[in-house]
C-alpha positions in Angstrom: 11.6 5.5 12.5 8.1 5.3 14.0 9.4 4.4 17.4 11.7 7.4 17.5 8.8 9.7 16.4 6.1 8.2 18.6 6.4 10.8 21.4 5.7 13.7 19.1 2.2 15.3 19.1 1.4 13.9 15.7 -0.6 11.0 14.2 1.6 8.5 12.5 0.3 6.3 9.6 2.2 3.9 7.3 1.9 4.4 3.6 0.3 1.0 3.4 -2.8 2.6 4.9 -3.5 4.2 1.5 -4.6 1.4 -1.0 -2.5 1.3 -4.1 0.1 3.9 -2.9 3.6 3.0 -4.0 6.9 4.7 -3.7 9.2 5.3 -6.6 12.4 3.1 -7.0 15.5 4.5 -5.5 17.9 6.1 -8.1 21.6 6.2 -8.1 22.1 10.0 -7.9 22.2 10.8 -4.2 20.7 9.9 -0.8 19.0 13.4 -0.8 17.3 12.8 -4.1 16.1 9.3 -3.1 14.7 10.4 0.2 13.1 13.6 -1.3 11.6 11.6 -4.2 10.0 9.1 -1.8 8.8 11.7 0.7 7.4 13.9 -2.0 5.5 11.0 -3.6 4.0 10.0 -0.2 2.9 13.5 0.5 1.3 13.9 -2.9 -0.5 10.5 -2.6 -1.8 11.1 0.9 -2.2 14.8 1.3 -0.2 14.7 4.5 3.4 15.6 5.5 5.6 12.6 4.8 9.0 11.4 6.0 11.3 9.1 4.0 15.0 8.3 4.3 17.9 6.9 2.3 21.1 5.7 3.7 24.3 3.9 2.8 27.8 2.8 3.8 30.7 4.7 2.5 34.1 3.0 2.6 37.2 5.2 2.3 39.4 2.6 0.6 36.7 2.2 -2.1 36.4 5.9 -2.8 33.1 6.1 -0.9 31.5 3.0 -2.4 29.1 1.4 -2.1 27.4 4.6 -1.0 24.0 5.3 -2.6 24.3 1.8 -4.2 24.6 0.1 -0.8 21.4 -1.9 -1.1 22.3 -2.9 -4.7 26.0 -3.5 -4.2 27.0 -6.4 -6.4 23.5 -6.6 -7.9 19.9 -6.7 -6.9 19.8 -10.5 -6.4 22.5 -10.6 -3.6 21.5 -11.1 0.1 22.9 -8.9 2.9 25.3 -11.7 3.7 26.5 -11.9 0.1 27.0 -8.1 0.0 29.0 -8.3 3.2 31.2 -11.1 1.7 31.7 -9.0 -1.5 32.7 -6.0 0.5 35.2 -8.0 2.5 36.6 -9.5 -0.7 37.1 -6.0 -2.1 38.9 -5.0 1.1 40.9 -8.2 1.5 44.3 -6.6 1.1 43.5 -3.3 2.7 45.3 -2.8 6.0 43.4 -2.0 9.2 44.4 1.7 9.3 42.8 2.2 5.8 39.5 0.5 6.5 37.7 3.7 7.6 34.0 4.0 6.8 30.9 5.8 7.6 27.2 5.2 7.6 25.1 8.2 6.2 21.4 8.8 6.4 19.4 11.5 4.8 15.8 12.1 5.9 13.4 14.2 3.8 10.3 15.8 5.3 7.9 16.6 2.4 4.8 18.8 3.0 1.7 18.7 0.9 2.4 22.3 -0.3 5.6 21.1 -2.0 8.1 22.2 0.7 10.9 19.7 1.4 13.2 19.8 4.5 16.3 17.7 4.7 18.1 16.4 7.8 21.2 14.2 7.8 23.2 12.1 10.2 26.4 10.1 9.9 28.6 7.9 12.1 32.3 7.0 11.6 33.7 3.6 12.1 35.9 0.9 10.5 35.2 -2.2 8.5 36.1 -5.5 10.3 37.9 -8.4 8.6 35.1 -10.8 9.5 31.4 -10.4 10.4 30.6 -10.0 14.1 27.2 -10.1 15.8 23.8 -11.2 14.9 21.7 -8.1 15.3 20.8 -5.3 12.9 20.8 -5.8 9.1 22.8 -5.0 6.0 26.4 -4.1 6.7 26.0 -3.9 10.5 28.1 -7.1 11.2 31.1 -5.4 9.5 30.7 -1.9 10.9 32.9 -1.5 13.9 32.1 1.5 16.1 35.3 2.3 18.1 33.7 4.3 21.0 31.8 1.2 22.0 34.3 -1.4 20.8 31.6 -3.4 19.0 30.0 -3.7 15.6 26.5 -2.4 15.0 25.3 -6.0 14.8 26.6 -6.5 18.4 24.6 -3.5 19.7 21.0 -3.7 21.0 18.4 -1.7 19.1 18.2 1.2 21.7 22.0 1.4 22.0 22.3 1.5 18.2 19.6 4.2 17.9 21.7 6.4 20.3 24.8 6.3 18.1 23.7 5.5 14.6 23.4 7.7 11.5 19.6 7.2 11.3 19.3 8.0 15.0 21.3 11.2 14.6 19.2 12.2 11.6 15.9 11.4 13.4 16.9 13.4 16.4 17.3 16.4 14.1 13.8 15.6 12.6 12.3 15.4 16.1 13.8 18.8 17.0 12.4 20.3 13.8 8.9 18.8 14.3 8.6 19.1 18.1 6.8 22.4 18.0 4.3 21.4 15.3 1.1 19.3 15.3 1.1 18.1 11.7 0.1 14.6 10.7 3.3 12.7 9.7 3.6 9.7 7.4 6.8 7.7 8.2 8.6 5.5 5.8 
């Protein structure tokens, strides 16, 4: 997030620069509530405008799951690889034409005066039958992006930023903030 915001006329500072500052745990309600809660907490703790996000993978054949539970799918103790294996197991008998999915990202901009602005991005793709690629994180090895013919784990960071859900949401944030000169706290 910091790299995509670096060209704005703002001073960026990580939350770790404020001793003892901690963000709340993510809830299970929605991406918007999670991002808003984190950004609002950071703005309150620092006195500066803060940016936070929440994102997840929504698989059509699973009714939109894992969704907001993406980072906890199968339990908190699982690794990314184990979550991918669990997802593939749940989709084992699902044919290719029913393996549609999307990544969604919601970014909240919280101001010290209590205002919160929301931007969102999404990208559609399909879930592969086996992991492919070694880049990225999370479900990237399973998320096939048809326009490029590769999974997100097979894309380089700059290429992924151009097409990803987080990149789309951040481009909206950049357009929103481009005219301002606030101090921004990324998450």
